[in-house]
Phi, psi and omega in degrees: 000133179274126181260136179262137181281142177281169180299325180291323178293317178302317181296322179294317177299317178300318179298318179300319180296318180296317179297322177298317177296319179296320177302316178301317183297315184289338180281345178285126179243196183292354177253020180296158185305147178292150183251351184208121180273154177262133181302140178253128181244114181258135177265245186267021175110335184260353179228150166225150181230136180234138179245143172291159183230072184296339182269355181295144178293342180264000184297336181288348178282341182059036178226149173079012176279189179304331178299331181298316178294323178295314183298321177300318176293324176296320180295339178267356182299141180251331188236311189207152171224116175248124183236125170249107192223124178303312184214140178227120169218013178274118180294334179295317179287321176301315181291326177295321178293319179295318177301316181297315179304315185289340176264011173099005177283138175286116179245125180227141187226138170239133178223175177278145183295337178291342182239016184290344181254015178296156185297321181290320177298317178299321178299321177299316181296319181295331180279356178099007181274136179281121178239126173240159175235170186283330177056046182208165181296324179293173185256133168272091190261004178304153169218080179216153177229134176247126181245124176056022180051034181226349178211154182231134173248124183210183180139209184265352193269118166288151181278067180232161176304312180297314184301321184268339190230346180241326182269161170276121184210166171224156175226120185251128176256127179237116181261099183198129179293324180295313178296319177298321177300318182293319179289328175294322177300316179294316181297315183293329175304319181283306190286318185267324190250353179058040176258111178235158172054231185298342178278351180295150182254144176277074188225034178299125185297322183228074181294332177221135176203172180238130179235116180051040177083005180253127176280132181233132177242139184234123181223150177234141172249155013264017188263347188253006181061052182303318184301317182297328178287320177300311183298319180302316179292317176297317182301326183275000179300139176245333185242309189206153170220124175246140182224131170246117190229116170297313179225134180223095180234002182281115181304318186297322178289320174303314180297321181293320178299319179294317176303317181294318178299319181289338176277354179095008173285137181284108182249126177222149179204162171226130181247146173299126189302318182295342184258352188296327179253014179296158178306128177083003182297137177276352185302313178300319182295317182293321179294319179297328179280359177090012182282150179276080180245123185248164173260136187292156183262004182279124176297340173265227186248138165271097196257006177298154169225083189224140171230130179245123185246122175054032177056024182219344178238132181241126177250115183225170177147199179270353191285106169289156183272069186224162177293325180297317177300322182284322192248339187238314188283157167272116184225163174225147180222136171246136175240115183246126179268082189211106180300328179297315176292319177302323181296322178291319177289332176291327175298316176297317178303311181301318179301312180291317182299317181294329182271349181279164179241145177301151181272131181265000000 
């Protein structure tokens, strides 16, 4: 015999369902499943690049950004994770580091003294992870993670909510023992030898190497003369130079952009709006010279530090185009001679360029 539920019974069932859903919601914590994946672009097998999506309808969930891919790699770490990060406030990365530490992975962290007391950094210390800071006026501006001394994650993105979900940023993964060795050497200088800024040594093990037919250059400032390498590649441009600059105050780069434009090279750029009128900004001079330099359309920050030369060379890293980055801060730069990678950064450039406005 089929029994019919009364209205009160139906209401009770409905209440139980609602309570069950609420229980599931409250069980979801900061490590809940991601809701939106970030496109992965693979080149010749040794690199992948991830871009933040601040205009995405899901960006407000703070899930599924570039940090999700990084945390997945951290969760697979077997031996070590070394992180040099200017600022950390992403719970996903914090939790990934703590999980790795608890399963016996050696986790070591270097940060800037301005952010050494952040809640996430304190959580790492409370979990037993050793964190040191630079303790000096200059900035420890690195943004890199080395996993198992076999791969490096670097780029413009701080491990922050803004960095991953509100600002325009990139995160580049390079799987190479030689690249990891070079970054580990830089990390050890800071973590083991307390060498920051002017005390850094020009001793990168593999400043130039070839991976799967792609030439890769690795530089650290202030010890490796990064600016001279950037200028050299720009000077050799024949067709085009695109630049995405959070800050652009280096006279030499401004002069080179003007010279390239006068030589007939197609020069285009987007500068972070809040920095365009900063003291020493090259943006007014470039605009006065007639260059196509725009102000970004992101209400937050356009945080990239990227130069693309002739659609084949990509200059990326933590290095803002400023005197401080060249002479005082601890920074890292990768230069990859790879049209496939350049094509992905050009897609990102065009997206930002189309949303930007001309400079008045």
